C-alpha positions as CSV (number, residue, x, y, z in Angstrom):
1,X,0.0,0.0,0.0
2,X,3.0,2.3,0.4
3,X,3.1,3.5,-3.2
4,X,-0.6,3.8,-3.4
5,X,-0.8,6.0,-0.3
6,X,2.2,8.1,-1.2
7,X,1.1,8.4,-4.8
8,X,-2.7,9.0,-4.4
9,X,-2.6,11.0,-1.2
10,X,1.0,12.4,-1.6
11,X,1.2,11.4,2.1
12,X,3.3,9.5,4.6
13,X,1.8,6.0,5.0
14,X,3.0,5.9,8.6
15,X,0.8,8.9,9.5
16,X,-2.4,8.4,7.5
17,X,-5.4,6.4,8.6
18,X,-6.4,3.6,6.2
19,X,-10.1,3.6,7.2
20,X,-10.4,7.3,6.2
21,X,-8.1,7.3,3.1
22,X,-9.5,4.0,1.6
23,X,-12.8,3.1,3.3
24,X,-13.6,0.5,0.7
25,X,-10.3,-1.4,1.3
26,X,-10.9,-1.1,5.1
27,X,-14.4,-2.6,4.6
28,X,-12.8,-5.5,2.7
29,X,-10.6,-6.3,5.7
30,X,-13.6,-6.2,8.1
31,X,-15.9,-8.3,5.9
32,X,-13.6,-10.7,4.1
33,X,-10.6,-10.9,6.4
34,X,-8.1,-9.3,4.0
35,X,-7.9,-6.7,1.2
36,X,-7.0,-9.4,-1.4
37,X,-10.0,-11.6,-0.4
38,X,-12.2,-8.6,-0.7
39,X,-10.9,-7.7,-4.1
40,X,-11.6,-11.3,-5.2
41,X,-15.0,-11.9,-3.6
42,X,-16.7,-8.5,-3.3
43,X,-19.3,-7.5,-6.0
44,X,-17.5,-5.6,-8.8
45,X,-18.4,-2.0,-9.2
46,X,-18.9,-0.7,-12.8
47,X,-16.3,2.0,-13.5
48,X,-15.1,4.0,-16.4
49,X,-12.6,6.8,-17.0
50,X,-14.2,10.1,-18.0
51,X,-12.4,13.0,-19.6
52,X,-13.3,16.4,-21.0
53,X,-12.1,17.5,-24.5
54,X,-11.2,20.9,-23.2
55,X,-9.9,19.8,-19.8
56,X,-11.2,20.2,-16.3
57,X,-12.2,23.8,-17.0
58,X,-15.0,22.4,-19.1
59,X,-16.6,20.8,-16.0
60,X,-16.4,24.0,-14.1
61,X,-18.0,25.9,-17.0
62,X,-20.8,23.4,-17.3
63,X,-21.5,23.7,-13.5
64,X,-21.5,27.5,-13.7
65,X,-23.7,27.8,-16.8
66,X,-27.1,27.1,-15.2
67,X,-26.3,29.7,-12.5
68,X,-25.7,32.4,-15.0
69,X,-23.0,35.0,-15.2
70,X,-25.2,37.6,-13.6
71,X,-25.5,35.5,-10.4
72,X,-21.8,34.7,-10.0
73,X,-19.5,36.8,-7.9
74,X,-15.9,36.1,-8.7
75,X,-12.7,37.6,-7.3
76,X,-14.6,38.9,-4.2
77,X,-13.8,38.9,-0.5
78,X,-16.4,38.1,2.1
79,X,-16.7,41.0,4.6
80,X,-19.6,39.6,6.8
81,X,-21.2,36.3,7.4
82,X,-24.1,36.3,9.9
83,X,-27.2,34.3,10.6
84,X,-30.5,35.5,11.7
85,X,-34.0,34.0,12.0
86,X,-34.5,34.1,8.2
87,X,-31.2,32.5,7.2
88,X,-27.7,33.6,6.3
89,X,-26.6,37.1,5.4
90,X,-23.4,37.5,3.4
91,X,-21.6,40.7,2.4
92,X,-18.6,40.9,0.1
93,X,-16.3,43.4,-1.6
94,X,-15.5,42.9,-5.3
95,X,-12.0,43.4,-6.8
96,X,-13.0,46.9,-8.1
97,X,-14.0,47.9,-4.5
98,X,-17.7,47.8,-4.9
99,X,-19.7,46.2,-2.1
100,X,-22.7,44.0,-2.2
101,X,-24.6,41.3,-0.2
102,X,-27.2,38.6,-0.3
103,X,-29.2,36.4,2.0
104,X,-30.1,32.7,1.7
105,X,-31.5,29.9,3.7
106,X,-28.4,27.8,3.2
107,X,-24.7,28.7,3.1
108,X,-22.3,26.1,1.5
109,X,-18.6,26.6,2.3
110,X,-16.5,25.0,-0.4
111,X,-13.3,27.1,0.2
112,X,-10.3,24.9,1.2
113,X,-9.8,24.8,5.0
114,X,-6.7,27.0,5.0
115,X,-8.9,29.9,3.9
116,X,-11.4,29.5,6.7
117,X,-9.5,31.8,9.0
118,X,-10.2,34.7,6.7
119,X,-13.9,34.1,6.6
120,X,-15.7,36.6,8.8
121,X,-17.8,34.1,10.9
122,X,-18.6,34.9,14.4
123,X,-16.9,33.3,17.3
124,X,-19.5,30.5,17.7
125,X,-18.4,29.1,14.4
126,X,-14.7,30.0,14.3
127,X,-14.0,28.2,17.6
128,X,-15.2,25.0,16.1
129,X,-12.9,25.4,13.1
130,X,-9.6,26.2,14.9
131,X,-8.4,22.6,14.8
132,X,-8.4,22.7,11.0
133,X,-5.6,25.3,11.2
134,X,-3.2,22.4,12.0
135,X,-4.4,20.1,9.2
136,X,-1.5,19.2,6.9
137,X,-1.7,19.8,3.2
138,X,1.7,19.1,1.6
139,X,3.0,20.7,-1.6
140,X,3.1,18.8,-4.9
141,X,4.5,20.0,-8.2
142,X,3.4,18.4,-11.5
143,X,5.7,18.3,-14.5
144,X,3.8,17.4,-17.6
145,X,5.6,16.6,-20.8
146,X,4.6,15.9,-24.4
147,X,6.8,13.5,-26.4
148,X,6.7,12.0,-29.8
149,X,5.7,8.4,-29.4
150,X,8.8,7.4,-31.4
151,X,11.0,9.0,-28.6
152,X,9.5,6.7,-25.9
153,X,10.9,3.1,-25.9
154,X,8.3,2.0,-23.4
155,X,4.9,0.9,-24.8
156,X,3.0,2.9,-22.1
157,X,0.6,0.0,-21.8
158,X,-1.0,1.1,-18.6
159,X,-2.4,4.0,-16.5
160,X,1.1,4.9,-15.2
161,X,3.1,3.9,-12.2
162,X,3.6,4.8,-8.5
163,X,6.9,4.5,-6.7
164,X,7.3,2.8,-3.2
165,X,9.1,4.8,-0.6
166,X,11.7,2.0,-0.2
167,X,13.1,2.8,-3.6
168,X,13.9,6.4,-2.4
169,X,13.1,7.9,-5.8
170,X,12.5,11.6,-6.2
171,X,9.2,11.2,-8.1
172,X,5.9,10.1,-6.4
173,X,4.8,8.5,-9.7
174,X,4.1,9.1,-13.4
175,X,0.8,8.9,-15.2
176,X,0.3,8.2,-18.9
177,X,-2.9,10.2,-19.6
178,X,-2.9,9.5,-23.4
179,X,-2.9,5.8,-22.8
180,X,-6.4,6.2,-21.3
181,X,-7.6,9.4,-23.1
182,X,-5.8,9.6,-26.4
183,X,-7.2,13.0,-27.2
184,X,-5.0,14.5,-24.6
185,X,-2.2,14.9,-27.2
186,X,-2.0,15.2,-31.0
187,X,-1.7,12.0,-33.0
188,X,1.7,10.5,-32.8
189,X,2.4,12.1,-29.4
190,X,2.0,11.1,-25.8
191,X,1.5,13.0,-22.5
192,X,3.4,12.1,-19.3
193,X,2.7,13.6,-15.9
194,X,5.2,13.3,-13.1
195,X,4.3,14.2,-9.5
196,X,7.0,15.5,-7.1
197,X,6.9,16.4,-3.4
198,X,4.3,15.3,-1.0
199,X,4.4,14.8,2.8
200,X,7.7,12.9,2.8
201,X,9.6,15.2,0.4
202,X,8.0,18.6,0.4
203,X,11.4,20.2,-0.3
204,X,11.5,18.6,-3.8
205,X,8.2,20.3,-4.8
206,X,9.9,23.7,-4.1
207,X,12.9,23.0,-6.4
208,X,13.5,25.6,-9.2
209,X,12.3,24.7,-12.7
210,X,15.8,23.7,-13.9
211,X,16.3,21.3,-11.0
212,X,12.9,19.8,-11.5
213,X,13.8,19.1,-15.1
214,X,16.9,17.2,-14.1
215,X,14.8,15.1,-11.6
216,X,12.3,14.3,-14.3
217,X,15.0,13.6,-17.0
218,X,16.6,11.1,-14.7
219,X,13.4,9.4,-13.7
220,X,12.0,9.0,-17.2
221,X,15.4,7.8,-18.5
222,X,15.5,5.1,-15.8
223,X,11.9,3.9,-15.9
224,X,10.8,4.4,-19.5
225,X,14.2,4.6,-21.3
226,X,13.5,8.2,-22.6
227,X,16.6,10.0,-23.8
228,X,15.0,12.6,-26.1
229,X,14.0,16.1,-25.1
230,X,10.2,16.7,-24.7
231,X,8.4,18.5,-27.5
232,X,6.4,20.5,-24.8
233,X,6.6,20.9,-21.1
234,X,4.4,22.4,-18.4
235,X,5.2,22.9,-14.7
236,X,2.3,23.4,-12.3
237,X,3.0,24.0,-8.6
238,X,0.4,23.4,-5.9
239,X,1.7,24.8,-2.6
240,X,-1.2,23.0,-0.9
241,X,-2.2,20.0,-2.9
242,X,-4.1,17.2,-1.1
243,X,-5.6,17.2,2.5
244,X,-4.0,14.6,4.7
245,X,-6.4,12.2,6.5
246,X,-4.2,11.6,9.5
247,X,-5.1,10.6,13.1
248,X,-6.8,14.0,13.7
249,X,-9.1,13.8,10.7
250,X,-12.1,12.3,12.4
251,X,-11.8,14.8,15.2
252,X,-11.7,17.6,12.7
253,X,-14.7,16.3,10.7
254,X,-16.7,15.9,14.0
255,X,-16.1,19.6,14.6
256,X,-17.6,20.4,11.2
257,X,-20.6,18.2,12.1
258,X,-21.0,20.1,15.4
259,X,-20.8,23.5,13.6
260,X,-23.5,22.5,11.1
261,X,-25.8,21.1,13.8
262,X,-25.4,24.3,15.9
263,X,-25.9,26.6,12.9
264,X,-28.8,25.3,10.7
265,X,-28.3,26.0,7.0
266,X,-24.5,26.0,7.3
267,X,-22.7,23.3,5.2
268,X,-19.1,22.4,4.6
269,X,-18.2,20.5,1.4
270,X,-15.0,19.6,-0.3
271,X,-12.0,17.2,-0.6
272,X,-11.1,18.1,3.0
273,X,-14.0,15.9,4.2
274,X,-15.1,12.4,3.5
275,X,-12.8,11.7,0.6
276,X,-10.2,13.4,-1.7
277,X,-11.2,12.1,-5.1
278,X,-13.0,14.3,-7.6
279,X,-15.7,11.8,-8.1
280,X,-16.4,11.6,-4.4
281,X,-16.6,15.4,-4.2
282,X,-19.0,15.5,-7.2
283,X,-21.2,12.7,-5.9
284,X,-21.4,14.0,-2.4
285,X,-22.0,17.5,-3.7
286,X,-24.8,16.3,-5.9
287,X,-26.4,14.5,-2.9
288,X,-26.1,17.6,-0.8
289,X,-27.7,19.7,-3.5
290,X,-30.6,17.3,-4.0
291,X,-31.2,17.2,-0.2
292,X,-31.3,21.0,0.1
293,X,-33.6,21.3,-3.0
294,X,-36.1,19.0,-1.3
295,X,-36.3,21.5,1.5
């Protein structure tokens, strides 16, 4: 499980809680005696890989479209969040300095937890959120490269690979997006994405671009036999990448439950709670929305 945990969660397997990070695998152990038995005997779930022709922005645009541009307030800072007998009252200041506000029965907080300290809740809410200030979110840097297929000796016949900590490599893993979604690159080319940093080596995520290139060059040469220079390269740095579901996660999640129970209409939703995967966030968000729509 070491490479799975360090690769998927960018975390330290010694510090994360299996039941919170991989609840289905934990369920296998409880019901079937082991993870392997569970994988063999449990009912198989239908799965498929979904991609968007224009990338993840297409998903965000599709979600925003029904709301309408006139109802979206972007690049704004909340200046007041208060609840009264009718619901929640929110005031904000836009980037151009204009101020506005609105009221609603429900308030859904999807901002990542490291921004909660800047939200102007009153003390009855903020005291329940303080433990989240200590929640770890390590940095991860992604180096994506486009190569001509003829420059890659490896057949790329898989989803990619993750590296176990015992190998002491400087890359968490490398994905082969075009092996699953061919439209991610022009015909005759392949896209490779290397992940660097995480909880065990956050210093690597902060390396300057040239040093990162040397790390990726060495990695792809060793594992895939690549010697040629990439045709294209992108470097994306995430100073806070993936929430860590460590021993304090259940306590922190219970604090959110308490805040929601004490303040009707307040909801917290995101990868910081219940699961980090995009599909989990989408499914649980859809379930929350349907529940609120029913009143």
